[in-house]
C-alpha positions as CSV (number, residue, x, y, z in Angstrom):
1,M,0.0,0.0,0.0
2,D,2.9,2.4,0.8
3,F,4.3,1.7,-2.7
4,I,1.0,2.5,-4.3
5,E,0.5,5.7,-2.3
6,G,4.1,6.8,-3.2
7,F,3.5,6.1,-6.9
8,V,0.2,8.0,-6.9
9,G,1.8,10.9,-5.1
10,T,4.8,11.1,-7.5
11,A,2.7,10.8,-10.6
12,N,0.4,13.6,-9.3
13,D,3.4,15.8,-8.7
14,I,4.6,15.4,-12.2
15,L,1.3,15.7,-14.0
16,W,-0.1,18.6,-11.9
17,S,3.1,20.6,-11.3
18,Y,4.5,20.4,-14.8
19,V,1.7,19.4,-17.2
20,L,-2.0,20.0,-16.2
21,I,-1.5,23.6,-15.0
22,I,0.1,24.6,-18.2
23,V,-2.4,22.6,-20.4
24,L,-5.5,23.6,-18.6
25,I,-4.7,27.3,-18.4
26,G,-3.1,27.3,-21.8
27,L,-5.9,25.7,-23.7
28,G,-8.5,27.7,-21.7
29,L,-6.8,30.8,-23.0
30,Y,-6.6,29.3,-26.5
31,F,-10.2,28.4,-26.7
32,T,-11.3,31.7,-25.1
33,I,-9.3,33.7,-27.8
34,R,-10.3,31.5,-30.7
35,T,-14.1,31.6,-29.8
36,G,-13.9,35.4,-29.4
37,F,-14.2,35.3,-25.6
38,I,-17.5,33.5,-25.9
39,Q,-18.0,32.9,-22.2
40,F,-18.0,36.7,-21.6
41,V,-19.2,38.1,-24.8
42,N,-22.1,35.7,-25.1
43,L,-23.3,35.7,-21.5
44,P,-26.6,37.4,-22.5
45,E,-27.0,34.8,-25.2
46,M,-26.5,32.1,-22.6
47,L,-29.3,33.5,-20.5
48,R,-31.5,33.8,-23.6
49,V,-30.9,30.1,-24.7
50,I,-31.8,28.9,-21.2
51,F,-35.3,30.2,-21.5
52,D,-35.5,29.5,-25.3
53,R,-38.1,26.9,-26.5
54,R,-36.5,23.5,-27.1
55,A,-35.9,21.9,-30.4
56,I,-38.7,20.1,-32.3
57,N,-37.6,17.1,-34.3
58,A,-39.2,16.0,-37.5
59,S,-41.5,13.7,-35.7
60,G,-42.9,16.5,-33.7
61,K,-41.6,15.2,-30.3
62,K,-40.3,17.8,-27.9
63,G,-37.4,17.3,-25.5
64,T,-37.1,18.9,-22.1
65,S,-36.8,22.7,-22.0
66,S,-33.4,24.4,-21.8
67,F,-34.2,25.8,-18.4
68,Q,-35.2,22.4,-17.1
69,A,-32.0,20.9,-18.4
70,F,-29.9,23.6,-16.8
71,A,-31.7,23.4,-13.4
72,I,-31.2,19.6,-13.4
73,S,-27.5,19.8,-14.2
74,A,-27.0,22.7,-11.7
75,A,-28.7,20.7,-8.9
76,S,-26.6,17.7,-9.8
77,R,-23.4,19.7,-9.5
78,V,-23.9,20.6,-5.9
79,G,-22.1,17.9,-4.0
80,T,-18.8,16.6,-2.9
81,G,-16.7,18.9,-5.0
82,N,-18.5,22.1,-3.7
83,L,-18.6,21.0,-0.1
84,A,-15.7,18.8,0.6
85,G,-13.4,19.7,-2.3
86,V,-13.5,23.4,-1.6
87,A,-12.7,22.8,2.0
88,S,-9.6,20.8,1.3
89,A,-8.5,23.5,-1.2
90,V,-8.7,26.2,1.4
91,A,-7.2,24.0,4.1
92,V,-4.1,23.0,2.0
93,G,-3.8,25.9,-0.4
94,G,-5.1,28.8,1.8
95,P,-7.7,31.3,0.8
96,G,-5.8,32.1,-2.4
97,A,-7.0,28.7,-3.8
98,I,-10.4,30.3,-4.2
99,F,-9.0,32.8,-6.7
100,W,-7.4,30.1,-8.8
101,M,-10.7,28.2,-8.8
102,W,-12.2,31.3,-10.3
103,V,-9.4,31.4,-12.9
104,I,-9.9,27.8,-14.0
105,A,-13.6,28.4,-14.2
106,L,-13.4,31.6,-16.2
107,L,-11.0,30.0,-18.7
108,G,-12.4,26.5,-18.4
109,A,-15.9,27.7,-19.4
110,A,-14.5,28.0,-23.0
111,S,-13.2,24.4,-22.9
112,G,-16.6,23.3,-21.6
113,F,-18.3,25.1,-24.5
114,V,-16.1,23.3,-27.0
115,E,-16.4,19.8,-25.7
116,S,-20.2,20.0,-25.2
117,T,-20.7,21.5,-28.7
118,L,-18.7,18.6,-30.1
119,A,-20.8,16.2,-28.2
120,Q,-24.0,17.6,-29.8
121,V,-22.5,17.5,-33.3
122,Y,-21.5,13.9,-33.1
123,K,-24.4,12.6,-31.0
124,V,-26.1,9.4,-32.1
125,P,-29.9,8.8,-32.1
126,D,-30.8,5.8,-29.9
127,K,-34.5,4.8,-29.6
128,N,-36.1,7.9,-27.8
129,Q,-32.9,9.5,-26.8
130,Y,-29.4,10.4,-27.9
131,R,-26.0,9.0,-27.0
132,G,-22.7,10.7,-27.3
133,G,-19.6,12.1,-25.6
134,P,-15.9,12.2,-26.1
135,A,-15.6,8.5,-27.1
136,Y,-18.0,9.2,-30.0
137,Y,-16.4,12.4,-31.3
138,M,-13.0,10.7,-31.0
139,E,-14.3,7.8,-33.2
140,K,-16.5,9.8,-35.6
141,G,-14.7,13.1,-35.6
142,L,-11.0,12.1,-35.3
143,K,-11.6,8.6,-37.0
144,K,-9.8,7.0,-34.2
145,R,-12.0,4.4,-32.5
146,W,-9.0,3.1,-30.5
147,L,-8.7,6.5,-28.8
148,G,-12.4,6.4,-28.1
149,V,-12.0,3.0,-26.4
150,V,-9.1,4.3,-24.4
151,F,-11.2,7.2,-23.2
152,A,-14.2,4.9,-22.5
153,V,-12.0,2.8,-20.3
154,T,-10.5,5.8,-18.5
155,I,-13.8,7.4,-17.7
156,T,-15.2,4.1,-16.6
157,F,-12.3,3.6,-14.2
158,T,-12.4,7.3,-13.1
159,Y,-16.0,7.9,-12.4
160,G,-17.3,4.4,-11.9
161,L,-14.6,3.3,-9.5
162,V,-12.3,6.1,-8.2
163,F,-14.7,9.0,-8.0
164,N,-17.2,6.7,-6.3
165,S,-14.6,6.0,-3.6
166,V,-14.3,9.8,-3.1
167,Q,-18.1,10.0,-2.7
168,S,-18.3,7.2,-0.1
169,N,-15.2,8.6,1.7
170,T,-16.9,12.0,2.0
171,I,-20.2,10.4,3.4
172,S,-18.1,8.3,5.9
173,L,-16.2,11.4,7.2
174,A,-19.4,13.4,7.4
175,F,-21.2,10.7,9.5
176,E,-18.2,9.9,11.6
177,G,-17.8,13.6,12.5
178,E,-21.5,14.3,13.2
179,F,-22.9,10.9,14.4
180,A,-19.8,8.9,15.4
181,V,-20.9,6.3,12.8
182,S,-18.0,3.9,11.8
183,G,-16.7,3.7,8.3
184,T,-17.6,0.0,8.2
185,T,-21.2,0.7,9.0
186,V,-21.3,3.4,6.2
187,A,-19.6,1.0,3.8
188,I,-22.3,-1.8,4.5
189,V,-25.2,0.7,4.1
190,L,-23.9,2.1,0.8
191,I,-23.1,-1.4,-0.7
192,V,-26.7,-2.5,0.1
193,L,-28.2,0.7,-1.3
194,T,-26.0,0.7,-4.5
195,A,-26.4,-3.0,-5.2
196,A,-30.2,-2.7,-4.9
197,V,-30.1,-0.3,-7.8
198,I,-27.3,-1.6,-10.1
199,F,-28.0,-5.3,-9.5
200,G,-31.6,-5.5,-8.3
201,G,-33.0,-2.8,-10.6
202,L,-34.6,-1.0,-7.7
203,K,-34.9,2.2,-9.6
204,S,-37.3,3.7,-6.9
205,I,-34.2,4.5,-4.8
206,A,-32.6,6.4,-7.6
207,N,-35.9,8.2,-8.4
208,V,-36.4,9.3,-4.8
209,S,-32.8,10.7,-4.6
210,Q,-33.4,12.6,-7.9
211,V,-36.3,14.3,-6.4
212,I,-34.8,15.0,-3.0
213,V,-31.3,16.2,-4.3
214,P,-32.5,19.4,-6.0
215,V,-34.5,20.4,-2.9
216,M,-31.5,19.8,-0.6
217,A,-29.3,21.7,-3.0
218,I,-31.7,24.7,-2.9
219,I,-31.8,24.6,1.0
220,Y,-28.1,24.4,1.1
221,L,-27.7,27.5,-1.2
222,L,-30.2,29.4,0.9
223,I,-28.4,28.6,4.1
224,A,-25.1,29.5,2.5
225,F,-26.4,32.9,1.3
226,Y,-27.9,33.6,4.7
227,V,-24.5,33.0,6.3
228,L,-22.9,35.4,3.7
229,I,-25.5,38.1,4.5
230,I,-25.0,38.0,8.2
231,N,-21.2,38.2,7.6
232,I,-21.5,40.9,4.9
233,S,-19.2,43.3,6.9
234,A,-16.4,40.8,6.7
235,M,-16.5,40.5,2.9
236,P,-14.0,43.2,2.1
237,E,-11.4,41.8,4.5
238,M,-12.0,38.3,3.1
239,F,-11.5,39.4,-0.5
240,S,-8.4,41.1,0.5
241,L,-7.1,37.9,2.2
242,I,-8.0,35.8,-1.0
243,F,-6.1,38.1,-3.3
244,A,-3.2,38.6,-1.0
245,N,-2.8,34.8,-0.5
246,A,-3.1,34.2,-4.2
247,F,-0.3,36.7,-5.1
248,G,1.4,37.6,-1.9
249,L,5.3,37.6,-1.6
250,K,5.0,35.9,1.7
251,E,3.1,33.0,0.1
252,I,5.6,32.8,-2.8
253,A,8.6,32.7,-0.4
254,G,6.9,30.1,1.8
255,G,5.7,27.8,-1.0
256,G,2.1,28.7,-0.3
257,F,1.7,30.4,-3.7
258,G,2.2,27.1,-5.5
259,A,-0.1,25.2,-3.1
260,A,-2.8,27.8,-3.8
261,I,-2.6,27.4,-7.6
262,L,-2.4,23.6,-7.4
263,M,-5.3,23.1,-5.0
264,G,-7.5,25.8,-6.7
265,I,-7.1,24.2,-10.1
266,K,-7.4,20.6,-8.9
267,R,-10.6,21.2,-6.8
268,G,-12.0,23.6,-9.4
269,L,-11.7,21.0,-12.1
270,F,-13.2,18.2,-9.9
271,S,-16.2,20.4,-9.2
272,N,-16.9,22.1,-12.6
273,E,-15.5,19.3,-14.8
274,A,-14.8,21.8,-17.6
275,G,-12.6,20.1,-20.3
276,M,-12.4,16.8,-18.4
277,G,-14.8,15.0,-20.8
278,S,-17.5,13.9,-18.4
279,A,-20.1,16.7,-19.0
280,P,-20.3,16.0,-22.8
281,N,-21.8,12.5,-22.0
282,A,-24.8,14.3,-20.6
283,A,-24.7,17.2,-23.1
284,A,-25.1,14.8,-26.0
285,T,-28.5,13.6,-24.6
286,A,-30.1,17.1,-24.9
287,E,-32.4,18.1,-27.8
288,V,-31.6,21.5,-29.2
289,T,-31.9,23.1,-32.7
290,H,-28.1,23.8,-32.8
291,P,-25.1,22.3,-31.1
292,V,-23.9,25.8,-29.9
293,K,-26.9,26.2,-27.7
294,Q,-25.9,23.3,-25.6
295,G,-22.3,24.4,-25.5
296,L,-23.4,27.8,-24.2
297,I,-25.6,26.1,-21.5
298,Q,-22.6,24.1,-20.4
299,A,-20.4,27.2,-20.2
300,L,-23.0,28.9,-18.0
301,G,-23.1,25.8,-15.8
302,V,-19.3,26.1,-15.2
303,F,-19.9,29.7,-14.0
304,F,-22.8,28.7,-11.8
305,D,-20.9,25.8,-10.2
306,T,-17.6,27.5,-9.3
307,L,-18.3,31.3,-9.2
308,L,-21.5,30.9,-7.2
309,I,-21.6,27.6,-5.2
310,C,-17.9,26.9,-4.7
311,S,-17.3,30.6,-3.8
312,A,-20.1,30.5,-1.2
313,T,-18.7,27.4,0.5
314,G,-15.2,28.9,0.4
315,F,-16.3,32.2,1.9
316,I,-18.1,30.5,4.8
317,I,-15.0,28.5,5.7
318,I,-12.7,31.4,5.5
319,T,-14.9,33.7,7.6
320,A,-15.3,30.9,10.2
321,G,-11.5,30.6,10.5
322,G,-9.5,27.7,11.9
323,Y,-9.0,26.0,8.6
324,A,-5.1,26.4,8.7
325,G,-3.6,23.4,10.3
326,S,-6.9,21.9,11.1
327,E,-7.1,18.1,11.9
328,L,-10.5,18.0,10.2
329,D,-10.7,16.6,6.6
330,G,-12.8,17.9,3.8
331,I,-16.5,17.8,4.6
332,Q,-15.8,17.9,8.4
333,L,-14.3,21.3,7.9
334,T,-17.4,22.5,6.1
335,Q,-19.6,21.1,8.8
336,N,-17.6,22.9,11.4
337,A,-17.8,26.2,9.6
338,F,-21.6,26.0,9.2
339,T,-21.9,25.0,12.8
340,Q,-20.0,28.1,13.9
341,H,-22.2,30.4,11.8
342,V,-25.7,29.1,12.3
343,G,-25.6,26.4,15.1
344,E,-25.3,22.6,15.7
345,W,-28.3,21.7,13.5
346,S,-26.5,22.8,10.4
347,G,-23.8,20.2,10.9
348,I,-26.5,17.5,10.9
349,F,-28.1,19.0,7.8
350,I,-24.8,19.0,5.9
351,A,-24.2,15.3,6.9
352,I,-27.6,14.3,5.6
353,A,-27.3,16.5,2.5
354,I,-23.9,15.2,1.6
355,F,-25.2,11.7,1.9
356,L,-27.9,12.4,-0.6
357,F,-25.6,14.3,-2.9
358,A,-22.9,11.8,-2.8
359,Y,-25.2,8.7,-3.1
360,S,-26.9,10.1,-6.2
361,S,-23.4,10.9,-7.6
362,I,-22.4,7.2,-7.0
363,L,-25.4,6.1,-9.1
364,G,-24.7,8.8,-11.8
365,N,-21.0,7.8,-11.9
366,Y,-22.0,4.2,-12.2
367,Y,-24.1,4.9,-15.3
368,Y,-21.3,6.9,-16.9
369,G,-19.2,3.7,-16.7
370,E,-22.0,1.5,-17.8
371,S,-22.7,3.6,-20.9
372,N,-19.1,3.6,-21.9
373,I,-18.7,-0.1,-21.4
374,G,-21.7,-0.4,-23.8
375,Y,-19.7,1.7,-26.2
376,I,-16.8,-0.6,-26.2
377,K,-18.8,-3.9,-26.3
378,N,-22.2,-5.1,-25.2
379,S,-20.9,-7.8,-22.7
380,P,-23.0,-9.0,-19.8
381,A,-19.9,-10.6,-18.3
382,W,-17.9,-7.4,-18.3
383,L,-20.8,-5.4,-16.9
384,F,-21.2,-8.0,-14.1
385,V,-17.4,-7.5,-13.2
386,Y,-17.8,-3.8,-13.4
387,R,-20.7,-3.8,-11.0
388,L,-18.7,-5.9,-8.5
389,A,-15.8,-3.5,-8.9
390,V,-18.0,-0.5,-8.2
391,L,-19.3,-2.0,-4.9
392,A,-15.7,-2.8,-3.9
393,M,-14.6,0.8,-4.5
394,V,-17.6,2.2,-2.6
395,A,-16.5,0.0,0.4
396,F,-12.9,1.0,-0.1
397,G,-13.6,4.7,0.0
398,A,-15.6,4.5,3.1
399,L,-12.7,2.9,4.9
400,A,-9.6,4.5,3.2
401,S,-7.8,7.7,4.2
402,F,-9.1,11.1,2.9
403,D,-5.7,12.1,1.4
404,F,-5.3,8.8,-0.6
405,V,-8.8,8.7,-2.2
406,W,-8.5,12.3,-3.3
407,A,-4.9,11.8,-4.6
408,L,-6.2,8.8,-6.6
409,A,-9.0,10.9,-8.0
410,D,-6.5,13.6,-9.0
411,L,-4.4,11.2,-10.9
412,T,-7.2,9.5,-12.9
413,M,-8.9,12.9,-13.5
414,A,-5.7,14.2,-14.9
415,I,-5.3,11.3,-17.3
416,M,-8.9,11.6,-18.5
417,A,-8.6,15.4,-19.0
418,L,-5.4,15.1,-21.1
419,I,-7.0,12.6,-23.5
420,N,-10.1,14.7,-24.0
421,L,-8.3,18.0,-24.3
422,Y,-6.1,16.5,-27.0
423,A,-9.3,15.5,-28.9
424,I,-11.0,18.8,-28.6
425,V,-8.0,20.7,-29.7
426,M,-7.8,18.5,-32.9
427,L,-11.5,18.9,-33.5
428,Y,-11.7,22.7,-32.8
429,K,-12.0,23.5,-36.5
430,I,-15.4,21.7,-36.4
431,V,-16.5,23.9,-33.4
432,H,-15.2,27.0,-35.2
433,R,-17.3,26.3,-38.2
434,V,-20.4,25.4,-36.2
435,L,-20.0,28.6,-34.0
436,L,-19.6,30.7,-37.1
437,D,-22.9,29.2,-38.6
438,Y,-24.7,30.0,-35.3
439,R,-23.5,33.6,-35.2
440,E,-24.4,34.1,-38.8
441,Q,-27.9,32.9,-38.3
442,R,-28.3,35.0,-35.1
443,K,-27.1,38.1,-36.9
444,V,-30.0,38.0,-39.3
445,G,-32.5,37.4,-36.4
446,K,-33.0,33.6,-37.0
447,D,-33.5,31.0,-34.4
448,P,-30.4,28.9,-35.3
449,V,-30.9,25.5,-36.8
450,F,-28.0,23.3,-37.7
451,N,-27.4,21.3,-40.9
452,R,-24.4,19.0,-41.1
453,E,-23.9,19.9,-44.7
454,I,-22.1,23.2,-43.7
455,L,-19.1,21.0,-42.6
456,D,-16.3,20.2,-44.9
457,D,-16.5,16.6,-43.9
458,P,-19.9,15.6,-42.5
459,S,-19.3,11.9,-42.9
460,G,-19.0,11.2,-39.2
461,V,-22.1,13.2,-38.3
462,E,-25.1,10.9,-38.1
463,F,-27.7,13.4,-36.9
464,W,-28.5,16.9,-38.0
465,Q,-29.5,16.0,-41.6
466,S,-31.6,18.6,-43.6
467,G,-35.1,18.7,-42.3
468,Q,-34.4,16.6,-39.2
469,V,-34.6,19.5,-36.8
470,K,-36.6,22.8,-37.0
471,G,-36.7,25.8,-34.8
472,K,-39.4,27.9,-33.3
473,D,-42.6,28.4,-35.3
């Protein structure tokens, strides 16, 4: 185990210190410039698209509205990354980590736009829905199925196994700190609940969590904003602390400057997922009249996640104090901060909320893996093995150390992001042409409708044929 932890730590040091920081910020700047600063210039358009009527396909069926799609994705984003990830970023990197989370969100929104637009271009009709994501645009856009398979394996391992251990670890810490429940008990409960859905087909559990999670997310945000309001007088000092810690000479001399950047970017990416290749899997399922619309919604989602939710959590922890050198891990630090601000009951609420957030994420992460296994090969045997592995990693996360499960997540997340970022850079010319088409139609007052024939090589695009989609009446 010591060897594995050492290997993971060394690999993370190399990837994050010398590769990912340069790649994420560099490509974020590249996409920002090439798209004409789309995440800033087209902010009003993002808000317009959210409330726009959904596409109507040739058969007359309507998909969910853009606002519903955004609300569902926003609610699903509130979870481990926002509550536990932000806490660990502040504890290790200091308040300056919040600033670097903002940076990666502002730049990453452009990467999120590109990957989700590509997911829409190369989506595949499947019965009453669509399938798509990085594996599909790697195969159909880059003509490299082997790379699609590599990515499918990577996202299956990252989300289905490693990220699920992070979710169960967060639940375990929350319940240990608030109710003195052992990790073993948490592991058993999670195995039973997860197995009931993935093996037993007990979808009612998943359906209940899907109803409760948005409600809990709204309550969490209301409590967070209440805490910010009652601490409004401390905001100027807090912002000063964040910027001083992000750029201060004292932090540079003491090594805190590098820690702030590393933790801010790591936890920012884990939370908003921009450029990592996960969001496109969901983006491909939406029904819109033009791929750019879903790209804009995804970019707005990145802002909402990091600039709003993560910032709120970070502010609460900073104003509570006591995060430097604390023996508390992740979610426990968030619980402690809320307890200081609004009382003991809030710690209990956070524990219950994170259970629901993290459990619903376990199911969502599982389905990411299942769908990508299906992309590789429809094999009941492999699916059975995968399900057993998911349960094993859920149990492992509940019992493992906080530092190790997050380090493992950082490593697999880095590998997954590098594969996806390579693909979207190589396919950017497609996004450029699609974006130009969208802007040309908007310029003359049209509701943009996409036709694959505008592409130089539409051979890999199965949907978006002439007459297949029409805009507003």
